[in-house]
PyMOL Python script that loads the backbone (N, CA, C, O; Angstrom):
from pymol import cmd

cmd.read_pdbstr("""\
ATOM      1  N   UNK A   1       3.612  -9.631  20.469  1.00  0.00           N
ATOM      2  CA  UNK A   1       2.307  -9.199  19.803  1.00  0.00           C
ATOM      3  C   UNK A   1       2.832  -9.466  18.407  1.00  0.00           C
ATOM      4  O   UNK A   1       2.545 -10.459  17.738  1.00  0.00           O
ATOM      5  N   UNK A   2       3.726  -8.358  17.992  1.00  0.00           N
ATOM      6  CA  UNK A   2       4.036  -8.293  16.868  1.00  0.00           C
ATOM      7  C   UNK A   2       5.066  -9.981  16.617  1.00  0.00           C
ATOM      8  O   UNK A   2       4.730 -10.787  15.749  1.00  0.00           O
ATOM      9  N   UNK A   3       5.816 -10.128  17.193  1.00  0.00           N
ATOM     10  CA  UNK A   3       6.478 -11.492  16.966  1.00  0.00           C
ATOM     11  C   UNK A   3       5.560 -12.884  16.516  1.00  0.00           C
ATOM     12  O   UNK A   3       5.787 -13.593  15.536  1.00  0.00           O
ATOM     13  N   UNK A   4       4.585 -13.040  17.411  1.00  0.00           N
ATOM     14  CA  UNK A   4       3.198 -13.649  17.413  1.00  0.00           C
ATOM     15  C   UNK A   4       2.699 -13.479  16.308  1.00  0.00           C
ATOM     16  O   UNK A   4       2.697 -14.536  15.678  1.00  0.00           O
ATOM     17  N   UNK A   5       2.236 -12.584  15.721  1.00  0.00           N
ATOM     18  CA  UNK A   5       1.399 -12.082  14.580  1.00  0.00           C
ATOM     19  C   UNK A   5       2.510 -12.772  13.557  1.00  0.00           C
ATOM     20  O   UNK A   5       2.561 -13.998  13.452  1.00  0.00           O
ATOM     21  N   UNK A   6       3.252 -12.039  12.931  1.00  0.00           N
ATOM     22  CA  UNK A   6       4.256 -11.621  11.939  1.00  0.00           C
ATOM     23  C   UNK A   6       5.630 -12.936  11.891  1.00  0.00           C
ATOM     24  O   UNK A   6       6.267 -13.524  11.017  1.00  0.00           O
ATOM     25  N   UNK A   7       5.567 -12.912  13.406  1.00  0.00           N
ATOM     26  CA  UNK A   7       6.713 -14.565  12.802  1.00  0.00           C
ATOM     27  C   UNK A   7       6.969 -15.699  13.379  1.00  0.00           C
ATOM     28  O   UNK A   7       8.145 -15.892  13.685  1.00  0.00           O
ATOM     29  N   UNK A   8       6.321 -16.382  13.581  1.00  0.00           N
ATOM     30  CA  UNK A   8       5.304 -17.692  14.366  1.00  0.00           C
ATOM     31  C   UNK A   8       4.451 -18.310  13.224  1.00  0.00           C
ATOM     32  O   UNK A   8       3.404 -17.905  12.720  1.00  0.00           O
ATOM     33  N   UNK A   9       5.266 -19.501  12.943  1.00  0.00           N
ATOM     34  CA  UNK A   9       4.394 -19.905  11.546  1.00  0.00           C
ATOM     35  C   UNK A   9       3.269 -20.540  12.244  1.00  0.00           C
ATOM     36  O   UNK A   9       3.231 -21.032  13.372  1.00  0.00           O
ATOM     37  N   UNK A  10       1.850 -20.368  10.836  1.00  0.00           N
ATOM     38  CA  UNK A  10       0.587 -20.597  11.393  1.00  0.00           C
ATOM     39  C   UNK A  10       0.109 -21.719  10.413  1.00  0.00           C
ATOM     40  O   UNK A  10       0.411 -21.809   9.223  1.00  0.00           O
ATOM     41  N   UNK A  11      -0.730 -22.595  11.170  1.00  0.00           N
ATOM     42  CA  UNK A  11      -0.825 -23.960  10.089  1.00  0.00           C
ATOM     43  C   UNK A  11      -1.958 -23.529   9.509  1.00  0.00           C
ATOM     44  O   UNK A  11      -2.285 -24.169   8.510  1.00  0.00           O
ATOM     45  N   UNK A  12      -2.682 -22.609   9.839  1.00  0.00           N
ATOM     46  CA  UNK A  12      -3.602 -21.780   8.290  1.00  0.00           C
ATOM     47  C   UNK A  12      -2.827 -21.481   7.049  1.00  0.00           C
ATOM     48  O   UNK A  12      -3.248 -21.850   5.952  1.00  0.00           O
ATOM     49  N   UNK A  13      -2.001 -20.996   7.152  1.00  0.00           N
ATOM     50  CA  UNK A  13      -0.952 -20.618   6.011  1.00  0.00           C
ATOM     51  C   UNK A  13       0.402 -21.312   5.496  1.00  0.00           C
ATOM     52  O   UNK A  13       1.411 -20.892   4.931  1.00  0.00           O
ATOM     53  N   UNK A  14      -0.157 -22.909   6.074  1.00  0.00           N
ATOM     54  CA  UNK A  14       0.995 -23.636   5.215  1.00  0.00           C
ATOM     55  C   UNK A  14       2.162 -23.947   6.572  1.00  0.00           C
ATOM     56  O   UNK A  14       2.929 -24.905   6.480  1.00  0.00           O
ATOM     57  N   UNK A  15       2.179 -23.234   7.527  1.00  0.00           N
ATOM     58  CA  UNK A  15       3.286 -23.233   8.432  1.00  0.00           C
ATOM     59  C   UNK A  15       4.234 -22.358   8.160  1.00  0.00           C
ATOM     60  O   UNK A  15       5.359 -22.577   8.607  1.00  0.00           O
ATOM     61  N   UNK A  16       3.945 -21.002   7.248  1.00  0.00           N
ATOM     62  CA  UNK A  16       4.715 -20.305   6.842  1.00  0.00           C
ATOM     63  C   UNK A  16       4.490 -19.224   7.701  1.00  0.00           C
ATOM     64  O   UNK A  16       3.365 -19.164   8.197  1.00  0.00           O
ATOM     65  N   UNK A  17       5.523 -18.121   8.068  1.00  0.00           N
ATOM     66  CA  UNK A  17       4.980 -16.172   8.896  1.00  0.00           C
ATOM     67  C   UNK A  17       4.401 -15.756   7.625  1.00  0.00           C
ATOM     68  O   UNK A  17       4.405 -16.164   6.464  1.00  0.00           O
ATOM     69  N   UNK A  18       3.673 -14.343   8.592  1.00  0.00           N
ATOM     70  CA  UNK A  18       3.090 -13.591   8.003  1.00  0.00           C
ATOM     71  C   UNK A  18       3.838 -12.980   7.135  1.00  0.00           C
ATOM     72  O   UNK A  18       3.532 -12.703   5.975  1.00  0.00           O
ATOM     73  N   UNK A  19       5.343 -12.648   7.969  1.00  0.00           N
ATOM     74  CA  UNK A  19       6.584 -11.975   7.487  1.00  0.00           C
ATOM     75  C   UNK A  19       6.679 -12.675   5.764  1.00  0.00           C
ATOM     76  O   UNK A  19       6.855 -11.995   4.752  1.00  0.00           O
ATOM     77  N   UNK A  20       6.481 -14.416   5.817  1.00  0.00           N
ATOM     78  CA  UNK A  20       7.150 -14.773   4.795  1.00  0.00           C
ATOM     79  C   UNK A  20       6.307 -14.614   3.827  1.00  0.00           C
ATOM     80  O   UNK A  20       6.879 -14.343   2.771  1.00  0.00           O
ATOM     81  N   UNK A  21       4.680 -14.697   3.725  1.00  0.00           N
ATOM     82  CA  UNK A  21       3.827 -14.812   2.819  1.00  0.00           C
ATOM     83  C   UNK A  21       3.390 -13.253   1.963  1.00  0.00           C
ATOM     84  O   UNK A  21       3.125 -13.077   0.774  1.00  0.00           O
ATOM     85  N   UNK A  22       3.450 -12.216   3.176  1.00  0.00           N
ATOM     86  CA  UNK A  22       3.334 -10.644   2.753  1.00  0.00           C
ATOM     87  C   UNK A  22       4.340 -10.147   2.500  1.00  0.00           C
ATOM     88  O   UNK A  22       4.235  -9.038   3.025  1.00  0.00           O
ATOM     89  N   UNK A  23       5.913 -10.237   1.732  1.00  0.00           N
ATOM     90  CA  UNK A  23       7.019  -9.715   1.607  1.00  0.00           C
ATOM     91  C   UNK A  23       6.332  -8.075   1.947  1.00  0.00           C
ATOM     92  O   UNK A  23       5.183  -7.643   2.039  1.00  0.00           O
ATOM     93  N   UNK A  24       7.886  -7.389   2.085  1.00  0.00           N
ATOM     94  CA  UNK A  24       7.256  -6.463   1.738  1.00  0.00           C
ATOM     95  C   UNK A  24       8.910  -5.404   2.307  1.00  0.00           C
ATOM     96  O   UNK A  24       9.574  -5.299   3.338  1.00  0.00           O
ATOM     97  N   UNK A  25       8.934  -4.900   1.091  1.00  0.00           N
ATOM     98  CA  UNK A  25      11.017  -4.390   0.761  1.00  0.00           C
ATOM     99  C   UNK A  25      11.205  -3.689   0.230  1.00  0.00           C
ATOM    100  O   UNK A  25      10.180  -3.366  -0.371  1.00  0.00           O
ATOM    101  N   UNK A  26      12.335  -2.852  -0.115  1.00  0.00           N
ATOM    102  CA  UNK A  26      12.503  -1.648  -0.997  1.00  0.00           C
ATOM    103  C   UNK A  26      11.622  -1.997  -2.714  1.00  0.00           C
ATOM    104  O   UNK A  26      11.077  -1.255  -3.531  1.00  0.00           O
ATOM    105  N   UNK A  27      11.767  -2.895  -2.676  1.00  0.00           N
ATOM    106  CA  UNK A  27      10.678  -2.801  -4.338  1.00  0.00           C
ATOM    107  C   UNK A  27       9.238  -2.483  -3.849  1.00  0.00           C
ATOM    108  O   UNK A  27       8.625  -1.802  -4.671  1.00  0.00           O
ATOM    109  N   UNK A  28       8.368  -2.867  -2.463  1.00  0.00           N
ATOM    110  CA  UNK A  28       7.260  -2.578  -2.357  1.00  0.00           C
ATOM    111  C   UNK A  28       6.932  -1.518  -1.786  1.00  0.00           C
ATOM    112  O   UNK A  28       5.822  -0.992  -1.703  1.00  0.00           O
ATOM    113  N   UNK A  29       8.592  -0.984  -1.111  1.00  0.00           N
ATOM    114  CA  UNK A  29       7.942   0.280  -1.018  1.00  0.00           C
ATOM    115  C   UNK A  29       8.671   1.704  -1.968  1.00  0.00           C
ATOM    116  O   UNK A  29       8.472   2.919  -1.960  1.00  0.00           O
ATOM    117  N   UNK A  30       9.495   0.867  -2.659  1.00  0.00           N
ATOM    118  CA  UNK A  30       9.258   2.075  -4.231  1.00  0.00           C
ATOM    119  C   UNK A  30       7.991   1.630  -4.920  1.00  0.00           C
ATOM    120  O   UNK A  30       7.847   2.523  -5.755  1.00  0.00           O
ATOM    121  N   UNK A  31       6.774   0.614  -5.110  1.00  0.00           N
ATOM    122  CA  UNK A  31       5.845   0.767  -5.299  1.00  0.00           C
ATOM    123  C   UNK A  31       4.645   1.648  -5.100  1.00  0.00           C
ATOM    124  O   UNK A  31       3.656   1.935  -5.774  1.00  0.00           O
ATOM    125  N   UNK A  32       5.134   1.984  -3.860  1.00  0.00           N
ATOM    126  CA  UNK A  32       4.039   2.542  -2.721  1.00  0.00           C
ATOM    127  C   UNK A  32       4.832   4.286  -3.397  1.00  0.00           C
ATOM    128  O   UNK A  32       3.918   5.064  -3.670  1.00  0.00           O
ATOM    129  N   UNK A  33       5.754   4.685  -3.568  1.00  0.00           N
ATOM    130  CA  UNK A  33       6.237   6.031  -3.538  1.00  0.00           C
ATOM    131  C   UNK A  33       5.435   5.948  -5.081  1.00  0.00           C
ATOM    132  O   UNK A  33       4.631   6.819  -5.414  1.00  0.00           O
ATOM    133  N   UNK A  34       5.694   5.060  -5.744  1.00  0.00           N
ATOM    134  CA  UNK A  34       5.402   5.392  -7.630  1.00  0.00           C
ATOM    135  C   UNK A  34       3.739   5.474  -7.190  1.00  0.00           C
ATOM    136  O   UNK A  34       3.309   5.656  -8.329  1.00  0.00           O
ATOM    137  N   UNK A  35       2.869   5.469  -6.580  1.00  0.00           N
ATOM    138  CA  UNK A  35       1.423   5.097  -6.941  1.00  0.00           C
ATOM    139  C   UNK A  35       1.193   6.189  -5.784  1.00  0.00           C
ATOM    140  O   UNK A  35       0.048   6.411  -5.392  1.00  0.00           O
ATOM    141  N   UNK A  36       2.189   6.801  -5.297  1.00  0.00           N
ATOM    142  CA  UNK A  36       1.578   7.823  -4.691  1.00  0.00           C
ATOM    143  C   UNK A  36       1.288   8.805  -5.412  1.00  0.00           C
ATOM    144  O   UNK A  36       0.304   9.483  -5.117  1.00  0.00           O
ATOM    145  N   UNK A  37       2.233   9.180  -6.754  1.00  0.00           N
ATOM    146  CA  UNK A  37       2.584   9.952  -7.469  1.00  0.00           C
ATOM    147  C   UNK A  37       1.064  10.195  -8.303  1.00  0.00           C
ATOM    148  O   UNK A  37       0.486  11.270  -8.459  1.00  0.00           O
ATOM    149  N   UNK A  38       0.624   8.806  -8.783  1.00  0.00           N
ATOM    150  CA  UNK A  38      -0.739   8.679  -9.169  1.00  0.00           C
ATOM    151  C   UNK A  38      -1.782   8.959  -8.780  1.00  0.00           C
ATOM    152  O   UNK A  38      -2.825   9.053  -9.427  1.00  0.00           O
ATOM    153  N   UNK A  39      -1.566   9.155  -7.434  1.00  0.00           N
ATOM    154  CA  UNK A  39      -2.969   9.408  -6.653  1.00  0.00           C
ATOM    155  C   UNK A  39      -3.174  10.898  -6.237  1.00  0.00           C
ATOM    156  O   UNK A  39      -4.243  11.507  -6.215  1.00  0.00           O
ATOM    157  N   UNK A  40      -2.123  11.290  -5.960  1.00  0.00           N
ATOM    158  CA  UNK A  40      -1.913  12.554  -6.492  1.00  0.00           C
ATOM    159  C   UNK A  40      -2.088  13.491  -7.775  1.00  0.00           C
ATOM    160  O   UNK A  40      -1.823  14.684  -7.924  1.00  0.00           O
ATOM    161  N   UNK A  41      -2.517  12.733  -8.474  1.00  0.00           N
ATOM    162  CA  UNK A  41      -2.646  12.679 -10.078  1.00  0.00           C
ATOM    163  C   UNK A  41      -0.924  13.373 -10.774  1.00  0.00           C
ATOM    164  O   UNK A  41      -1.147  14.265 -11.592  1.00  0.00           O
ATOM    165  N   UNK A  42       0.295  13.154 -10.611  1.00  0.00           N
ATOM    166  CA  UNK A  42       1.047  13.776 -11.375  1.00  0.00           C
ATOM    167  C   UNK A  42       1.111  12.335 -12.262  1.00  0.00           C
ATOM    168  O   UNK A  42       0.815  12.819 -13.354  1.00  0.00           O
ATOM    169  N   UNK A  43       1.263  11.154 -12.482  1.00  0.00           N
ATOM    170  CA  UNK A  43       1.289   9.830 -13.224  1.00  0.00           C
ATOM    171  C   UNK A  43       0.063   9.202 -12.700  1.00  0.00           C
ATOM    172  O   UNK A  43      -0.626   9.370 -11.693  1.00  0.00           O
ATOM    173  N   UNK A  44       0.009   8.091 -14.157  1.00  0.00           N
ATOM    174  CA  UNK A  44      -1.410   7.685 -13.914  1.00  0.00           C
ATOM    175  C   UNK A  44      -1.213   6.120 -13.317  1.00  0.00           C
ATOM    176  O   UNK A  44      -0.761   5.148 -13.922  1.00  0.00           O
ATOM    177  N   UNK A  45      -1.581   6.180 -12.268  1.00  0.00           N
ATOM    178  CA  UNK A  45      -0.963   4.634 -10.886  1.00  0.00           C
ATOM    179  C   UNK A  45      -1.237   3.348 -11.874  1.00  0.00           C
ATOM    180  O   UNK A  45      -0.349   2.533 -11.624  1.00  0.00           O
ATOM    181  N   UNK A  46      -1.947   2.933 -12.705  1.00  0.00           N
ATOM    182  CA  UNK A  46      -2.189   1.590 -12.820  1.00  0.00           C
ATOM    183  C   UNK A  46      -2.620   1.435 -12.357  1.00  0.00           C
ATOM    184  O   UNK A  46      -3.293   2.222 -11.692  1.00  0.00           O
ATOM    185  N   UNK A  47      -2.598  -0.560 -12.266  1.00  0.00           N
ATOM    186  CA  UNK A  47      -3.597  -1.114 -11.365  1.00  0.00           C
ATOM    187  C   UNK A  47      -2.686  -0.558 -10.058  1.00  0.00           C
ATOM    188  O   UNK A  47      -1.471  -0.431 -10.208  1.00  0.00           O
ATOM    189  N   UNK A  48      -3.338  -0.226  -8.743  1.00  0.00           N
ATOM    190  CA  UNK A  48      -2.543  -0.432  -7.381  1.00  0.00           C
ATOM    191  C   UNK A  48      -3.109  -1.572  -6.461  1.00  0.00           C
ATOM    192  O   UNK A  48      -4.265  -1.428  -6.064  1.00  0.00           O
ATOM    193  N   UNK A  49      -2.359  -2.771  -6.054  1.00  0.00           N
ATOM    194  CA  UNK A  49      -2.651  -3.394  -5.521  1.00  0.00           C
ATOM    195  C   UNK A  49      -3.498  -3.016  -4.367  1.00  0.00           C
ATOM    196  O   UNK A  49      -3.328  -1.833  -4.071  1.00  0.00           O
ATOM    197  N   UNK A  50      -4.586  -3.800  -3.416  1.00  0.00           N
ATOM    198  CA  UNK A  50      -5.468  -2.445  -2.447  1.00  0.00           C
ATOM    199  C   UNK A  50      -4.422  -2.596  -1.193  1.00  0.00           C
ATOM    200  O   UNK A  50      -4.622  -1.959  -0.159  1.00  0.00           O
ATOM    201  N   UNK A  51      -3.481  -3.328  -1.313  1.00  0.00           N
ATOM    202  CA  UNK A  51      -2.664  -3.728   0.268  1.00  0.00           C
ATOM    203  C   UNK A  51      -2.443  -2.460   0.373  1.00  0.00           C
ATOM    204  O   UNK A  51      -2.804  -1.903   1.409  1.00  0.00           O
ATOM    205  N   UNK A  52      -1.768  -1.668  -0.718  1.00  0.00           N
ATOM    206  CA  UNK A  52      -0.765  -0.672  -0.673  1.00  0.00           C
ATOM    207  C   UNK A  52      -1.386   0.723  -0.993  1.00  0.00           C
ATOM    208  O   UNK A  52      -0.942   1.871  -0.988  1.00  0.00           O
ATOM    209  N   UNK A  53      -2.217   0.333  -1.186  1.00  0.00           N
ATOM    210  CA  UNK A  53      -3.365   1.945  -0.752  1.00  0.00           C
ATOM    211  C   UNK A  53      -3.300   2.663  -0.052  1.00  0.00           C
ATOM    212  O   UNK A  53      -3.277   3.846  -0.393  1.00  0.00           O
ATOM    213  N   UNK A  54      -3.242   2.310   1.178  1.00  0.00           N
ATOM    214  CA  UNK A  54      -3.303   3.044   2.290  1.00  0.00           C
ATOM    215  C   UNK A  54      -2.096   4.009   2.569  1.00  0.00           C
ATOM    216  O   UNK A  54      -1.985   5.216   2.783  1.00  0.00           O
ATOM    217  N   UNK A  55      -0.957   2.586   2.439  1.00  0.00           N
ATOM    218  CA  UNK A  55       0.865   3.323   2.020  1.00  0.00           C
ATOM    219  C   UNK A  55       1.179   4.215   1.203  1.00  0.00           C
ATOM    220  O   UNK A  55       2.176   4.926   1.333  1.00  0.00           O
ATOM    221  N   UNK A  56       0.228   4.294   0.109  1.00  0.00           N
ATOM    222  CA  UNK A  56       0.258   5.406  -1.126  1.00  0.00           C
ATOM    223  C   UNK A  56      -0.564   6.915  -0.321  1.00  0.00           C
ATOM    224  O   UNK A  56       0.167   7.898  -0.205  1.00  0.00           O
ATOM    225  N   UNK A  57      -1.568   7.001   0.033  1.00  0.00           N
ATOM    226  CA  UNK A  57      -2.046   7.674   0.296  1.00  0.00           C
ATOM    227  C   UNK A  57      -1.801   8.765   1.423  1.00  0.00           C
ATOM    228  O   UNK A  57      -1.968   9.970   1.609  1.00  0.00           O
ATOM    229  N   UNK A  58      -1.323   7.680   2.044  1.00  0.00           N
ATOM    230  CA  UNK A  58       0.085   8.303   3.437  1.00  0.00           C
ATOM    231  C   UNK A  58       1.105   9.195   2.403  1.00  0.00           C
ATOM    232  O   UNK A  58       1.210  10.398   2.162  1.00  0.00           O
ATOM    233  N   UNK A  59       1.644   8.245   2.027  1.00  0.00           N
ATOM    234  CA  UNK A  59       3.282   8.335   1.418  1.00  0.00           C
ATOM    235  C   UNK A  59       2.590  10.325   0.494  1.00  0.00           C
ATOM    236  O   UNK A  59       3.288  11.286   0.170  1.00  0.00           O
ATOM    237  N   UNK A  60       1.603  10.209   0.425  1.00  0.00           N
ATOM    238  CA  UNK A  60       1.301  10.997  -0.946  1.00  0.00           C
ATOM    239  C   UNK A  60       1.251  12.825   0.181  1.00  0.00           C
ATOM    240  O   UNK A  60       1.636  13.994   0.144  1.00  0.00           O
ATOM    241  N   UNK A  61       0.365  11.694   1.149  1.00  0.00           N
ATOM    242  CA  UNK A  61      -0.139  13.275   2.112  1.00  0.00           C
ATOM    243  C   UNK A  61       1.155  14.018   2.637  1.00  0.00           C
ATOM    244  O   UNK A  61       1.403  15.217   2.505  1.00  0.00           O
ATOM    245  N   UNK A  62       1.917  13.068   3.252  1.00  0.00           N
ATOM    246  CA  UNK A  62       3.065  13.427   4.245  1.00  0.00           C
ATOM    247  C   UNK A  62       4.502  14.270   3.391  1.00  0.00           C
ATOM    248  O   UNK A  62       5.420  14.887   3.931  1.00  0.00           O
ATOM    249  N   UNK A  63       4.270  14.016   1.906  1.00  0.00           N
ATOM    250  CA  UNK A  63       5.372  14.209   1.268  1.00  0.00           C
ATOM    251  C   UNK A  63       4.415  15.489   0.638  1.00  0.00           C
ATOM    252  O   UNK A  63       4.883  15.502  -0.501  1.00  0.00           O
ATOM    253  N   UNK A  64       3.484  16.461   0.642  1.00  0.00           N
ATOM    254  CA  UNK A  64       2.272  16.782  -0.128  1.00  0.00           C
ATOM    255  C   UNK A  64       2.020  17.024  -1.479  1.00  0.00           C
ATOM    256  O   UNK A  64       1.630  18.103  -1.923  1.00  0.00           O
ATOM    257  N   UNK A  65       2.340  15.586  -2.413  1.00  0.00           N
ATOM    258  CA  UNK A  65       1.945  15.487  -3.347  1.00  0.00           C
ATOM    259  C   UNK A  65       1.157  16.194  -4.057  1.00  0.00           C
ATOM    260  O   UNK A  65       1.567  16.746  -5.078  1.00  0.00           O
ATOM    261  N   UNK A  66      -0.500  16.331  -3.507  1.00  0.00           N
ATOM    262  CA  UNK A  66      -1.581  16.731  -3.490  1.00  0.00           C
ATOM    263  C   UNK A  66      -2.555  17.214  -2.004  1.00  0.00           C
ATOM    264  O   UNK A  66      -2.154  16.769  -0.929  1.00  0.00           O
ATOM    265  N   UNK A  67      -3.414  17.832  -2.010  1.00  0.00           N
ATOM    266  CA  UNK A  67      -3.798  18.362  -0.990  1.00  0.00           C
ATOM    267  C   UNK A  67      -4.702  17.184  -0.503  1.00  0.00           C
ATOM    268  O   UNK A  67      -5.001  16.331  -1.339  1.00  0.00           O
ATOM    269  N   UNK A  68      -5.169  17.061   0.792  1.00  0.00           N
ATOM    270  CA  UNK A  68      -6.064  16.331   1.363  1.00  0.00           C
ATOM    271  C   UNK A  68      -7.280  15.572   0.496  1.00  0.00           C
ATOM    272  O   UNK A  68      -7.415  14.376   0.235  1.00  0.00           O
ATOM    273  N   UNK A  69      -8.117  16.729   0.150  1.00  0.00           N
ATOM    274  CA  UNK A  69      -9.196  16.227  -0.605  1.00  0.00           C
ATOM    275  C   UNK A  69      -8.950  15.961  -2.121  1.00  0.00           C
ATOM    276  O   UNK A  69      -9.984  15.879  -2.783  1.00  0.00           O
ATOM    277  N   UNK A  70      -7.560  15.782  -2.919  1.00  0.00           N
ATOM    278  CA  UNK A  70      -7.217  15.311  -3.769  1.00  0.00           C
ATOM    279  C   UNK A  70      -6.982  13.395  -3.681  1.00  0.00           C
ATOM    280  O   UNK A  70      -7.412  12.472  -4.374  1.00  0.00           O
ATOM    281  N   UNK A  71      -6.240  13.453  -2.668  1.00  0.00           N
ATOM    282  CA  UNK A  71      -5.451  12.490  -2.368  1.00  0.00           C
ATOM    283  C   UNK A  71      -6.801  11.275  -1.882  1.00  0.00           C
ATOM    284  O   UNK A  71      -6.767  10.056  -2.047  1.00  0.00           O
ATOM    285  N   UNK A  72      -7.621  11.883  -1.423  1.00  0.00           N
ATOM    286  CA  UNK A  72      -9.027  11.530  -0.961  1.00  0.00           C
ATOM    287  C   UNK A  72      -9.899  10.844  -1.713  1.00  0.00           C
ATOM    288  O   UNK A  72     -10.463   9.796  -1.399  1.00  0.00           O
ATOM    289  N   UNK A  73     -10.031  11.604  -2.966  1.00  0.00           N
ATOM    290  CA  UNK A  73     -10.581  11.484  -3.678  1.00  0.00           C
ATOM    291  C   UNK A  73     -10.581  10.558  -4.682  1.00  0.00           C
ATOM    292  O   UNK A  73     -11.524   9.992  -5.235  1.00  0.00           O
ATOM    293  N   UNK A  74      -8.914  10.441  -4.912  1.00  0.00           N
ATOM    294  CA  UNK A  74      -8.620   9.504  -5.721  1.00  0.00           C
ATOM    295  C   UNK A  74      -8.405   8.072  -5.033  1.00  0.00           C
ATOM    296  O   UNK A  74      -8.759   7.123  -5.733  1.00  0.00           O
ATOM    297  N   UNK A  75      -7.878   7.768  -3.767  1.00  0.00           N
ATOM    298  CA  UNK A  75      -8.217   6.866  -3.529  1.00  0.00           C
ATOM    299  C   UNK A  75      -9.596   6.100  -3.221  1.00  0.00           C
ATOM    300  O   UNK A  75      -9.771   4.887  -3.336  1.00  0.00           O
ATOM    301  N   UNK A  76     -10.331   6.845  -2.898  1.00  0.00           N
ATOM    302  CA  UNK A  76     -12.001   5.810  -3.153  1.00  0.00           C
ATOM    303  C   UNK A  76     -11.991   5.567  -4.728  1.00  0.00           C
ATOM    304  O   UNK A  76     -12.589   4.567  -5.125  1.00  0.00           O
ATOM    305  N   UNK A  77     -11.343   6.418  -5.691  1.00  0.00           N
ATOM    306  CA  UNK A  77     -12.136   6.220  -7.131  1.00  0.00           C
ATOM    307  C   UNK A  77     -11.459   4.881  -7.428  1.00  0.00           C
ATOM    308  O   UNK A  77     -12.018   3.999  -8.080  1.00  0.00           O
ATOM    309  N   UNK A  78      -9.702   4.725  -6.700  1.00  0.00           N
ATOM    310  CA  UNK A  78      -9.136   3.809  -7.071  1.00  0.00           C
ATOM    311  C   UNK A  78      -9.059   2.113  -6.633  1.00  0.00           C
ATOM    312  O   UNK A  78      -8.622   1.050  -7.075  1.00  0.00           O
ATOM    313  N   UNK A  79     -10.159   2.925  -4.878  1.00  0.00           N
ATOM    314  CA  UNK A  79     -11.274   1.205  -4.458  1.00  0.00           C
ATOM    315  C   UNK A  79     -11.885   1.147  -5.124  1.00  0.00           C
ATOM    316  O   UNK A  79     -11.973   0.001  -5.563  1.00  0.00           O
ATOM    317  N   UNK A  80     -12.590   1.931  -5.636  1.00  0.00           N
ATOM    318  CA  UNK A  80     -14.378   1.926  -6.023  1.00  0.00           C
ATOM    319  C   UNK A  80     -13.712   1.254  -7.656  1.00  0.00           C
ATOM    320  O   UNK A  80     -14.703   0.699  -8.130  1.00  0.00           O
ATOM    321  N   UNK A  81     -12.685   1.093  -8.541  1.00  0.00           N
ATOM    322  CA  UNK A  81     -12.037   0.473  -9.685  1.00  0.00           C
ATOM    323  C   UNK A  81     -12.263  -1.524  -8.885  1.00  0.00           C
ATOM    324  O   UNK A  81     -12.404  -2.676  -9.295  1.00  0.00           O
ATOM    325  N   UNK A  82     -12.204  -1.094  -8.153  1.00  0.00           N
ATOM    326  CA  UNK A  82     -11.990  -3.305  -7.971  1.00  0.00           C
ATOM    327  C   UNK A  82     -13.218  -4.285  -8.029  1.00  0.00           C
ATOM    328  O   UNK A  82     -13.045  -5.499  -7.923  1.00  0.00           O
TER     329      UNK A  82
END
""", "prot")
cmd.dss("prot")
cmd.show_as("cartoon", "prot")
cmd.util.cbc("prot")
cmd.orient("prot")
């Protein structure tokens, strides 16, 4: 299933794969970690792309950067800015 969804070219996106269109590497992981700090109230996260919000919230929770309630509140506040 993952192979079919992520690594096979799709005509709808110009015969590219989803892995080509939605890159995720070390740079994106660092961005998630930085935004996790922001969601936890440690820093100002700036504008977080929607696709990274869940990962940032999960990272903040897993690494106990803040309590679940604070992370949830920051997550929805950031989502509402859109």
